[in-house]
Every structure is written in structure tokens, then in C-alpha cells.
N, CA and C atoms as a LAMMPS dump frame, in Angstrom:
ITEM: TIMESTEP
0
ITEM: NUMBER OF ATOMS
552
ITEM: BOX BOUNDS ff ff ff
-5.0000000000000000e+02 5.0000000000000000e+02
-5.0000000000000000e+02 5.0000000000000000e+02
-5.0000000000000000e+02 5.0000000000000000e+02
ITEM: ATOMS id mol type element x y z
1 1 1 N 380.297 43.789 -79.94
2 1 2 C 380.326 44.758 -78.899
3 1 3 C 379.334 45.865 -79.169
4 2 1 N 379.042 45.932 -80.358
5 2 2 C 378.064 46.93 -80.678
6 2 3 C 376.709 46.534 -80.144
7 3 1 N 376.478 45.204 -79.988
8 3 2 C 375.197 44.759 -79.475
9 3 3 C 375.086 44.957 -77.972
10 4 1 N 376.196 45.101 -77.289
11 4 2 C 376.159 45.256 -75.835
12 4 3 C 375.606 46.622 -75.411
13 5 1 N 375.54 47.519 -76.256
14 5 2 C 375.028 48.837 -75.887
15 5 3 C 373.504 48.802 -75.87
16 6 1 N 372.972 49.278 -74.826
17 6 2 C 371.517 49.342 -74.715
18 6 3 C 371.093 50.728 -75.147
19 7 1 N 369.896 50.775 -75.683
20 7 2 C 369.45 52.108 -76.076
21 7 3 C 369.304 53.005 -74.832
22 8 1 N 369.676 54.2 -74.943
23 8 2 C 369.609 55.157 -73.82
24 8 3 C 368.147 55.517 -73.545
25 9 1 N 367.824 55.555 -72.246
26 9 2 C 366.446 55.904 -71.862
27 9 3 C 366.284 57.411 -71.946
28 10 1 N 365.15 57.804 -72.437
29 10 2 C 364.952 59.251 -72.527
30 10 3 C 364.851 59.854 -71.126
31 11 1 N 365.382 61.054 -70.955
32 11 2 C 365.337 61.751 -69.667
33 11 3 C 363.965 62.399 -69.496
34 12 1 N 363.514 62.416 -68.238
35 12 2 C 362.215 63.023 -67.938
36 12 3 C 362.385 64.537 -67.962
37 13 1 N 361.352 65.209 -68.439
38 13 2 C 361.453 66.666 -68.434
39 13 3 C 361.445 67.198 -66.996
40 14 1 N 362.072 68.344 -66.759
41 14 2 C 362.217 68.935 -65.419
42 14 3 C 360.873 69.411 -64.881
43 15 1 N 359.928 69.736 -65.74
44 15 2 C 358.645 70.286 -65.305
45 15 3 C 357.726 69.208 -64.735
46 16 1 N 358.043 67.938 -64.899
47 16 2 C 357.141 66.884 -64.441
48 16 3 C 357.278 66.618 -62.955
49 17 1 N 358.114 67.303 -62.247
50 17 2 C 358.236 67.147 -60.809
51 17 3 C 359.235 66.085 -60.427
52 18 1 N 359.95 65.606 -61.318
53 18 2 C 360.917 64.586 -61.005
54 18 3 C 362.179 65.159 -60.408
55 19 1 N 362.333 66.446 -60.424
56 19 2 C 363.532 67.092 -59.92
57 19 3 C 363.435 67.228 -58.403
58 20 1 N 364.265 66.554 -57.647
59 20 2 C 364.197 66.58 -56.181
60 20 3 C 364.364 67.959 -55.563
61 21 1 N 365.155 68.906 -56.066
62 21 2 C 365.24 70.216 -55.414
63 21 3 C 363.901 70.955 -55.396
64 22 1 N 363.097 70.817 -56.452
65 22 2 C 361.784 71.469 -56.462
66 22 3 C 360.874 70.871 -55.388
67 23 1 N 360.901 69.571 -55.204
68 23 2 C 360.077 68.89 -54.205
69 23 3 C 360.503 69.324 -52.8
70 24 1 N 361.77 69.498 -52.567
71 24 2 C 362.265 69.939 -51.266
72 24 3 C 361.798 71.365 -50.99
73 25 1 N 361.823 72.227 -51.998
74 25 2 C 361.359 73.598 -51.831
75 25 3 C 359.864 73.645 -51.504
76 26 1 N 359.08 72.82 -52.154
77 26 2 C 357.643 72.784 -51.889
78 26 3 C 357.378 72.314 -50.459
79 27 1 N 358.032 71.27 -50.029
80 27 2 C 357.86 70.75 -48.667
81 27 3 C 358.33 71.786 -47.656
82 28 1 N 359.442 72.45 -47.923
83 28 2 C 359.951 73.482 -47.033
84 28 3 C 358.967 74.655 -46.94
85 29 1 N 358.382 75.044 -48.076
86 29 2 C 357.401 76.121 -48.092
87 29 3 C 356.161 75.751 -47.264
88 30 1 N 355.665 74.541 -47.421
89 30 2 C 354.495 74.083 -46.648
90 30 3 C 354.818 74.079 -45.156
91 31 1 N 355.987 73.609 -44.792
92 31 2 C 356.392 73.568 -43.388
93 31 3 C 356.472 74.978 -42.801
94 32 1 N 357.083 75.917 -43.518
95 32 2 C 357.219 77.297 -43.041
96 32 3 C 355.839 77.944 -42.925
97 33 1 N 354.957 77.708 -43.895
98 33 2 C 353.62 78.29 -43.858
99 33 3 C 352.827 77.741 -42.673
100 34 1 N 352.912 76.437 -42.451
101 34 2 C 352.175 75.833 -41.331
102 34 3 C 352.733 76.34 -40
103 35 1 N 354.038 76.363 -39.865
104 35 2 C 354.656 76.837 -38.622
105 35 3 C 354.346 78.313 -38.396
106 36 1 N 354.438 79.121 -39.429
107 36 2 C 354.161 80.555 -39.315
108 36 3 C 352.703 80.819 -38.973
109 37 1 N 351.785 80.083 -39.595
110 37 2 C 350.364 80.24 -39.293
111 37 3 C 350.052 79.872 -37.86
112 38 1 N 350.642 78.791 -37.363
113 38 2 C 350.426 78.374 -35.983
114 38 3 C 351 79.413 -35.021
115 39 1 N 352.187 79.893 -35.304
116 39 2 C 352.814 80.904 -34.458
117 39 3 C 351.969 82.174 -34.42
118 40 1 N 351.496 82.619 -35.587
119 40 2 C 350.673 83.821 -35.671
120 40 3 C 349.351 83.635 -34.931
121 41 1 N 348.748 82.462 -35.036
122 41 2 C 347.484 82.199 -34.335
123 41 3 C 347.676 82.287 -32.829
124 42 1 N 348.771 81.762 -32.314
125 42 2 C 349.023 81.831 -30.872
126 42 3 C 349.319 83.26 -30.422
127 43 1 N 349.936 84.051 -31.27
128 43 2 C 350.238 85.426 -30.916
129 43 3 C 348.99 86.301 -30.906
130 44 1 N 348.051 86.042 -31.813
131 44 2 C 346.865 86.873 -31.922
132 44 3 C 345.704 86.382 -31.061
133 45 1 N 345.764 85.165 -30.599
134 45 2 C 344.668 84.618 -29.789
135 45 3 C 344.618 85.338 -28.447
136 46 1 N 343.394 85.584 -27.924
137 46 2 C 343.302 86.233 -26.62
138 46 3 C 343.891 85.351 -25.532
139 47 1 N 344.595 85.994 -24.656
140 47 2 C 345.252 85.27 -23.577
141 47 3 C 344.303 85.204 -22.386
142 48 1 N 344.168 84.052 -21.8
143 48 2 C 343.362 83.914 -20.591
144 48 3 C 344.274 83.472 -19.471
145 49 1 N 344.094 84.127 -18.373
146 49 2 C 344.889 83.805 -17.201
147 49 3 C 343.919 83.361 -16.122
148 50 1 N 344.171 82.223 -15.578
149 50 2 C 343.305 81.77 -14.5
150 50 3 C 344.013 82.016 -13.187
151 51 1 N 343.325 82.701 -12.318
152 51 2 C 343.864 83.033 -11.014
153 51 3 C 342.834 82.588 -9.994
154 52 1 N 343.292 81.961 -8.952
155 52 2 C 342.371 81.554 -7.908
156 52 3 C 342.044 82.763 -7.047
157 53 1 N 340.901 83.346 -7.314
158 53 2 C 340.452 84.503 -6.57
159 53 3 C 339.003 84.287 -6.177
160 54 1 N 338.637 84.895 -5.104
161 54 2 C 337.233 84.899 -4.754
162 54 3 C 336.657 86.205 -5.263
163 55 1 N 335.562 86.113 -5.947
164 55 2 C 334.938 87.29 -6.512
165 55 3 C 333.918 87.801 -5.504
166 56 1 N 334.131 89.047 -5.107
167 56 2 C 333.194 89.662 -4.184
168 56 3 C 331.993 90.158 -4.975
169 57 1 N 330.827 89.805 -4.491
170 57 2 C 329.62 90.262 -5.157
171 57 3 C 329.219 91.603 -4.565
172 58 1 N 329.044 92.566 -5.458
173 58 2 C 328.585 93.883 -5.033
174 58 3 C 327.115 93.98 -5.389
175 59 1 N 326.327 94.305 -4.418
176 59 2 C 324.908 94.459 -4.707
177 59 3 C 324.606 95.931 -4.944
178 60 1 N 323.577 96.153 -5.692
179 60 2 C 323.124 97.515 -5.954
180 60 3 C 322.344 98.006 -4.74
181 61 1 N 322.343 99.306 -4.495
182 61 2 C 321.559 99.835 -3.377
183 61 3 C 320.073 99.59 -3.6
184 62 1 N 319.359 99.506 -2.496
185 62 2 C 317.907 99.318 -2.545
186 62 3 C 317.242 100.455 -1.795
187 63 1 N 315.931 100.504 -1.896
188 63 2 C 315.171 101.62 -1.324
189 63 3 C 315.41 101.799 0.172
190 64 1 N 315.564 100.735 0.924
191 64 2 C 315.718 100.851 2.365
192 64 3 C 317.123 101.169 2.842
193 65 1 N 318.096 101.187 1.942
194 65 2 C 319.48 101.447 2.344
195 65 3 C 319.666 102.911 2.729
196 66 1 N 320.455 103.113 3.772
197 66 2 C 320.783 104.462 4.212
198 66 3 C 321.913 104.989 3.324
199 67 1 N 321.605 106.013 2.539
200 67 2 C 322.574 106.607 1.617
201 67 3 C 322.64 108.11 1.867
202 68 1 N 323.798 108.711 1.614
203 68 2 C 323.922 110.159 1.812
204 68 3 C 323.162 110.937 0.735
205 69 1 N 322.665 112.103 1.118
206 69 2 C 321.98 112.983 0.17
207 69 3 C 322.741 114.301 0.089
208 70 1 N 322.628 114.931 -1.069
209 70 2 C 323.31 116.208 -1.266
210 70 3 C 322.457 117.09 -2.16
211 71 1 N 322.256 118.339 -1.766
212 71 2 C 321.496 119.242 -2.646
213 71 3 C 322.282 119.531 -3.916
214 72 1 N 321.569 119.511 -5.025
215 72 2 C 322.193 119.808 -6.322
216 72 3 C 322.045 121.285 -6.648
217 73 1 N 320.87 121.852 -6.337
218 73 2 C 320.71 123.275 -6.571
219 73 3 C 319.306 123.649 -6.986
220 74 1 N 319.127 124.937 -7.188
221 74 2 C 317.867 125.51 -7.652
222 74 3 C 318.047 125.89 -9.115
223 75 1 N 317.015 125.632 -9.91
224 75 2 C 317.088 125.896 -11.348
225 75 3 C 315.826 126.607 -11.8
226 76 1 N 315.982 127.583 -12.654
227 76 2 C 314.861 128.232 -13.325
228 76 3 C 315.198 128.204 -14.808
229 77 1 N 314.343 127.497 -15.577
230 77 2 C 314.615 127.353 -17.015
231 77 3 C 313.354 127.667 -17.806
232 78 1 N 313.543 128.227 -18.983
233 78 2 C 312.443 128.406 -19.921
234 78 3 C 312.126 127.062 -20.539
235 79 1 N 310.838 126.763 -20.619
236 79 2 C 310.427 125.508 -21.227
237 79 3 C 310.29 125.682 -22.738
238 80 1 N 310.264 124.581 -23.452
239 80 2 C 310.262 124.602 -24.915
240 80 3 C 308.856 124.709 -25.493
241 81 1 N 307.955 125.401 -24.805
242 81 2 C 306.599 125.598 -25.318
243 81 3 C 306.636 126.526 -26.52
244 82 1 N 305.618 126.418 -27.368
245 82 2 C 305.551 127.235 -28.574
246 82 3 C 305.497 128.722 -28.223
247 83 1 N 304.751 129.041 -27.168
248 83 2 C 304.625 130.456 -26.793
249 83 3 C 305.932 131.013 -26.241
250 84 1 N 306.753 130.159 -25.654
251 84 2 C 308.039 130.594 -25.127
252 84 3 C 307.946 131.349 -23.816
253 85 1 N 306.76 131.414 -23.222
254 85 2 C 306.606 132.192 -22.004
255 85 3 C 306.499 131.331 -20.747
256 86 1 N 306.539 130.004 -20.873
257 86 2 C 306.433 129.128 -19.713
258 86 3 C 307.822 128.821 -19.179
259 87 1 N 307.911 128.7 -17.845
260 87 2 C 309.197 128.35 -17.25
261 87 3 C 308.979 127.371 -16.105
262 88 1 N 310.06 126.748 -15.691
263 88 2 C 310.049 125.759 -14.619
264 88 3 C 311.041 126.204 -13.562
265 89 1 N 310.568 126.251 -12.331
266 89 2 C 311.444 126.514 -11.19
267 89 3 C 311.547 125.196 -10.437
268 90 1 N 312.773 124.755 -10.218
269 90 2 C 313.001 123.415 -9.682
270 90 3 C 314.154 123.433 -8.691
271 91 1 N 313.974 122.749 -7.573
272 91 2 C 315.069 122.506 -6.63
273 91 3 C 315.264 120.999 -6.567
274 92 1 N 316.519 120.584 -6.544
275 92 2 C 316.834 119.162 -6.629
276 92 3 C 317.83 118.741 -5.567
277 93 1 N 317.614 117.536 -5.04
278 93 2 C 318.554 116.893 -4.132
279 93 3 C 318.802 115.486 -4.67
280 94 1 N 320.02 115.009 -4.538
281 94 2 C 320.365 113.676 -5.052
282 94 3 C 320.783 112.768 -3.912
283 95 1 N 320.358 111.52 -4.024
284 95 2 C 320.816 110.473 -3.105
285 95 3 C 321.937 109.749 -3.823
286 96 1 N 323.105 109.676 -3.178
287 96 2 C 324.315 109.16 -3.821
288 96 3 C 324.731 107.82 -3.226
289 97 1 N 325.502 107.082 -3.999
290 97 2 C 326.073 105.83 -3.498
291 97 3 C 327.419 105.588 -4.149
292 98 1 N 328.184 104.72 -3.523
293 98 2 C 329.464 104.276 -4.074
294 98 3 C 329.541 102.768 -3.861
295 99 1 N 330.647 102.162 -4.262
296 99 2 C 330.781 100.709 -4.102
297 99 3 C 330.691 100.28 -2.644
298 100 1 N 331.177 101.091 -1.747
299 100 2 C 331.167 100.728 -0.328
300 100 3 C 330.002 101.384 0.408
301 101 1 N 328.841 101.493 -0.259
302 101 2 C 327.699 102.183 0.339
303 101 3 C 327.18 101.476 1.587
304 102 1 N 327.4 100.187 1.713
305 102 2 C 326.9 99.455 2.875
306 102 3 C 327.619 99.869 4.155
307 103 1 N 328.832 100.346 4.036
308 103 2 C 329.597 100.79 5.199
309 103 3 C 329.089 102.128 5.739
310 104 1 N 328.417 102.912 4.911
311 104 2 C 327.982 104.252 5.305
312 104 3 C 327.093 104.219 6.547
313 105 1 N 326.181 103.268 6.627
314 105 2 C 325.244 103.201 7.751
315 105 3 C 325.954 102.922 9.07
316 106 1 N 327.139 102.32 9.015
317 106 2 C 327.851 101.923 10.228
318 106 3 C 328.992 102.862 10.607
319 107 1 N 329.143 103.955 9.871
320 107 2 C 330.234 104.89 10.164
321 107 3 C 329.935 105.693 11.426
322 108 1 N 330.991 105.961 12.162
323 108 2 C 330.867 106.842 13.331
324 108 3 C 330.722 108.277 12.839
325 109 1 N 330.289 109.165 13.72
326 109 2 C 329.987 110.543 13.34
327 109 3 C 331.172 111.234 12.674
328 110 1 N 332.367 111.047 13.208
329 110 2 C 333.557 111.706 12.657
330 110 3 C 333.872 111.188 11.251
331 111 1 N 333.775 109.873 11.081
332 111 2 C 334.054 109.286 9.767
333 111 3 C 332.949 109.621 8.771
334 112 1 N 331.707 109.735 9.262
335 112 2 C 330.595 110.104 8.392
336 112 3 C 330.782 111.53 7.876
337 113 1 N 331.295 112.408 8.745
338 113 2 C 331.558 113.783 8.332
339 113 3 C 332.649 113.826 7.26
340 114 1 N 333.694 113.024 7.419
341 114 2 C 334.757 112.953 6.406
342 114 3 C 334.218 112.395 5.094
343 115 1 N 333.31 111.435 5.193
344 115 2 C 332.684 110.84 4.007
345 115 3 C 331.873 111.905 3.261
346 116 1 N 331.123 112.736 4.01
347 116 2 C 330.339 113.804 3.394
348 116 3 C 331.247 114.843 2.738
349 117 1 N 332.375 115.124 3.349
350 117 2 C 333.329 116.065 2.741
351 117 3 C 333.869 115.507 1.426
352 118 1 N 334.111 114.204 1.398
353 118 2 C 334.579 113.558 0.167
354 118 3 C 333.512 113.678 -0.918
355 119 1 N 332.256 113.489 -0.555
356 119 2 C 331.153 113.624 -1.512
357 119 3 C 331.084 115.059 -2.024
358 120 1 N 331.124 116.024 -1.113
359 120 2 C 331.05 117.432 -1.503
360 120 3 C 332.181 117.807 -2.444
361 121 1 N 333.364 117.297 -2.172
362 121 2 C 334.515 117.604 -3.021
363 121 3 C 334.339 117.008 -4.411
364 122 1 N 333.929 115.754 -4.468
365 122 2 C 333.778 115.104 -5.767
366 122 3 C 332.64 115.714 -6.573
367 123 1 N 331.503 115.931 -5.926
368 123 2 C 330.375 116.539 -6.636
369 123 3 C 330.718 117.978 -7.016
370 124 1 N 331.45 118.668 -6.157
371 124 2 C 331.879 120.033 -6.472
372 124 3 C 332.719 120.095 -7.737
373 125 1 N 333.575 119.101 -7.941
374 125 2 C 334.39 119.053 -9.165
375 125 3 C 333.524 118.844 -10.403
376 126 1 N 332.393 118.184 -10.226
377 126 2 C 331.503 117.889 -11.349
378 126 3 C 330.327 118.854 -11.45
379 127 1 N 330.249 119.838 -10.579
380 127 2 C 329.047 120.677 -10.487
381 127 3 C 328.747 121.439 -11.771
382 128 1 N 329.729 121.937 -12.453
383 128 2 C 329.462 122.662 -13.711
384 128 3 C 328.798 121.738 -14.724
385 129 1 N 329.303 120.531 -14.862
386 129 2 C 328.711 119.575 -15.795
387 129 3 C 327.324 119.136 -15.328
388 130 1 N 327.148 118.999 -14.022
389 130 2 C 325.846 118.611 -13.468
390 130 3 C 324.806 119.68 -13.773
391 131 1 N 325.131 120.932 -13.484
392 131 2 C 324.182 122.016 -13.72
393 131 3 C 323.883 122.183 -15.208
394 132 1 N 324.892 122.074 -16.039
395 132 2 C 324.686 122.167 -17.485
396 132 3 C 323.757 121.056 -17.965
397 133 1 N 323.951 119.855 -17.474
398 133 2 C 323.114 118.726 -17.873
399 133 3 C 321.67 118.944 -17.444
400 134 1 N 321.468 119.406 -16.221
401 134 2 C 320.108 119.664 -15.734
402 134 3 C 319.442 120.741 -16.576
403 135 1 N 320.134 121.837 -16.816
404 135 2 C 319.547 122.958 -17.565
405 135 3 C 319.216 122.545 -18.994
406 136 1 N 320.141 121.882 -19.674
407 136 2 C 319.871 121.497 -21.064
408 136 3 C 318.773 120.442 -21.159
409 137 1 N 318.719 119.524 -20.202
410 137 2 C 317.661 118.509 -20.217
411 137 3 C 316.299 119.154 -19.976
412 138 1 N 316.22 120.037 -19.002
413 138 2 C 314.938 120.665 -18.676
414 138 3 C 314.476 121.635 -19.759
415 139 1 N 315.386 122.36 -20.365
416 139 2 C 314.987 123.368 -21.35
417 139 3 C 314.485 122.749 -22.657
418 140 1 N 314.7 121.46 -22.859
419 140 2 C 314.162 120.772 -24.039
420 140 3 C 312.715 120.322 -23.827
421 141 1 N 312.235 120.394 -22.602
422 141 2 C 310.902 119.883 -22.26
423 141 3 C 309.84 120.962 -22.444
424 142 1 N 308.634 120.496 -22.778
425 142 2 C 307.483 121.399 -22.792
426 142 3 C 306.768 121.275 -21.454
427 143 1 N 305.839 122.187 -21.201
428 143 2 C 305.118 122.133 -19.928
429 143 3 C 304.305 120.85 -19.811
430 144 1 N 303.784 120.323 -20.922
431 144 2 C 303.036 119.068 -20.879
432 144 3 C 303.928 117.885 -20.498
433 145 1 N 305.214 117.977 -20.823
434 145 2 C 306.136 116.882 -20.533
435 145 3 C 306.626 116.861 -19.092
436 146 1 N 306.385 117.93 -18.345
437 146 2 C 306.865 117.962 -16.956
438 146 3 C 305.743 117.987 -15.929
439 147 1 N 304.515 118.233 -16.354
440 147 2 C 303.387 118.279 -15.425
441 147 3 C 302.785 116.886 -15.31
442 148 1 N 302.439 116.496 -14.106
443 148 2 C 301.818 115.196 -13.866
444 148 3 C 302.797 114.233 -13.218
445 149 1 N 302.221 113.3 -12.466
446 149 2 C 303.031 112.341 -11.698
447 149 3 C 303.947 111.506 -12.59
448 150 1 N 303.38 110.866 -13.621
449 150 2 C 304.179 109.983 -14.49
450 150 3 C 305.293 110.75 -15.189
451 151 1 N 304.997 111.978 -15.593
452 151 2 C 306.011 112.791 -16.266
453 151 3 C 307.142 113.169 -15.318
454 152 1 N 306.815 113.421 -14.063
455 152 2 C 307.865 113.751 -13.086
456 152 3 C 308.757 112.535 -12.822
457 153 1 N 308.149 111.36 -12.728
458 153 2 C 308.939 110.136 -12.531
459 153 3 C 309.849 109.894 -13.736
460 154 1 N 309.318 110.073 -14.937
461 154 2 C 310.129 109.911 -16.151
462 154 3 C 311.249 110.94 -16.201
463 155 1 N 310.949 112.162 -15.775
464 155 2 C 311.967 113.217 -15.759
465 155 3 C 313.078 112.886 -14.766
466 156 1 N 312.71 112.358 -13.6
467 156 2 C 313.723 111.938 -12.62
468 156 3 C 314.637 110.872 -13.211
469 157 1 N 314.065 109.88 -13.871
470 157 2 C 314.872 108.803 -14.467
471 157 3 C 315.793 109.339 -15.555
472 158 1 N 315.275 110.235 -16.391
473 158 2 C 316.112 110.819 -17.446
474 158 3 C 317.253 111.63 -16.856
475 159 1 N 316.936 112.439 -15.847
476 159 2 C 317.985 113.245 -15.208
477 159 3 C 319.023 112.356 -14.529
478 160 1 N 318.565 111.322 -13.847
479 160 2 C 319.499 110.408 -13.175
480 160 3 C 320.443 109.759 -14.192
481 161 1 N 319.885 109.296 -15.303
482 161 2 C 320.708 108.665 -16.348
483 161 3 C 321.719 109.648 -16.928
484 162 1 N 321.257 110.866 -17.235
485 162 2 C 322.146 111.875 -17.815
486 162 3 C 323.217 112.32 -16.826
487 163 1 N 322.833 112.483 -15.56
488 163 2 C 323.804 112.938 -14.556
489 163 3 C 324.85 111.875 -14.252
490 164 1 N 324.463 110.613 -14.248
491 164 2 C 325.449 109.556 -14.007
492 164 3 C 326.483 109.474 -15.125
493 165 1 N 326.135 109.965 -16.31
494 165 2 C 327.106 110.004 -17.406
495 165 3 C 328.189 111.058 -17.163
496 166 1 N 327.828 112.132 -16.459
497 166 2 C 328.807 113.2 -16.238
498 166 3 C 329.495 113.101 -14.885
499 167 1 N 329.033 112.198 -14.024
500 167 2 C 329.669 112.003 -12.713
501 167 3 C 330.919 111.152 -12.922
502 168 1 N 332.063 111.754 -12.739
503 168 2 C 333.325 111.039 -12.904
504 168 3 C 333.942 110.88 -11.523
505 169 1 N 333.971 109.664 -11.056
506 169 2 C 334.541 109.428 -9.743
507 169 3 C 333.858 108.259 -9.063
508 170 1 N 333.972 108.245 -7.759
509 170 2 C 333.494 107.118 -6.964
510 170 3 C 331.974 107.091 -6.824
511 171 1 N 331.333 108.246 -6.798
512 171 2 C 329.915 108.324 -6.459
513 171 3 C 329.03 108.392 -7.695
514 172 1 N 327.877 107.742 -7.574
515 172 2 C 326.841 107.754 -8.601
516 172 3 C 325.531 108.162 -7.945
517 173 1 N 324.587 108.589 -8.762
518 173 2 C 323.294 109.021 -8.245
519 173 3 C 322.348 107.838 -8.209
520 174 1 N 321.797 107.577 -7.019
521 174 2 C 320.824 106.504 -6.855
522 174 3 C 319.413 107.005 -7.122
523 175 1 N 319.106 108.178 -6.621
524 175 2 C 317.766 108.723 -6.804
525 175 3 C 317.832 110.244 -6.784
526 176 1 N 316.79 110.859 -7.318
527 176 2 C 316.68 112.312 -7.353
528 176 3 C 315.384 112.69 -6.655
529 177 1 N 315.466 113.733 -5.841
530 177 2 C 314.283 114.259 -5.162
531 177 3 C 314.053 115.687 -5.622
532 178 1 N 312.815 115.973 -6.031
533 178 2 C 312.439 117.344 -6.342
534 178 3 C 311.927 117.952 -5.047
535 179 1 N 312.601 118.965 -4.538
536 179 2 C 312.164 119.601 -3.296
537 179 3 C 311.357 120.86 -3.58
538 180 1 N 311.35 121.304 -4.813
539 180 2 C 310.54 122.432 -5.257
540 180 3 C 310.282 122.229 -6.747
541 181 1 N 309.024 122.397 -7.186
542 181 2 C 308.707 122.127 -8.581
543 181 3 C 307.515 123.007 -8.97
544 182 1 N 307.782 124.099 -9.681
545 182 2 C 306.74 125.035 -10.069
546 182 3 C 306.835 125.29 -11.574
547 183 1 N 305.72 125.064 -12.263
548 183 2 C 305.621 125.389 -13.694
549 183 3 C 304.713 126.594 -13.813
550 184 1 N 305.182 127.631 -14.487
551 184 2 C 304.378 128.839 -14.659
552 184 3 C 304.474 129.36 -16.053
């Protein structure tokens, strides 16, 4: 009977991965990490919503379009010349537009008057910022920078860009007209 006993097999060490609870924990960890990563990716991904809409194309105003004009004001500023004795006297009018500028040409007299009142009110709210922008822009210029055709065109573009930054509301400036321009 002593021969019937077989030698006992040595047990595998626990660190070799033979222990099923450790394998279950590893698989569970991988599953949770994969599920959590997928969930987080869907939460952080930008959401796109498709809606059947027709997109209205808005065109920019062109030179031939009838747009309202509004006087901005008269300005007298010292120029940034070295001598400090040169100044610029300038009167300005702006041609304005809004998203519905195409309707302006077809408005009846009464509605056109209401439209002009809306422009006056909106520009009036921005007038302090408009005048400040004009004065600070002009006072940085020297007499050489404002005299001459090309310089005046460049000055109009700079003023238009700067003024559109301070115009908060429906209306933007399409063009600027100098109605008086004297450098002395």
C-alpha cells in the first residue's frame, strides 16, 4: 500500500499567473478601461446635428447699391509731425449697411424714415467710441501720411476697419466720405 501513493506534484507559485482571481481582475480592469475610454471619447467629441435647412446666402453690398448715409462729424486734430504745429480739419460721412440692406432701396418713405431713425439711434449710442477712434487714429498720422490721393484712400480703409470694430449692433460701415479735408 505504500507503493500506491504517488509522489505529490509541486504546487505552482502564485506569482506565475496561475491564480484565477488575478486573471479575472486583469480582465475586469481592461474591460473597465476600454468602456470608460469609449464613454469619455463620446462625451468629449464635438456633437454635430444635422438639420434640413436652407441656407440663405447674404451678399456683401456693392458700389451700385443704394445705402443710407450719415454724417459722423467734424474733427480738428493735431498731427504727429515733429514740429507739432500741423493740424488736420476733417469732416466725415459714412455709408452704412446691415444684413437686410437690399430692402432699403424698396422701402416706402415712412418706413425709410423709421429706418433712418434706427440708424441714428444705433450710431448715437456708439458716437463716443466712434469719435474717439477717429481722433486717436488721425492724431497718430503725420502730414505726409494724410496728403495725397493714395494716402487718403489708405486712411479711409484704416478708419473703416477701426470704426467697424467699435460699431456694436446691426449696422456696419461700408464706405467713408471725406466732405472736408484741410491740412495746415
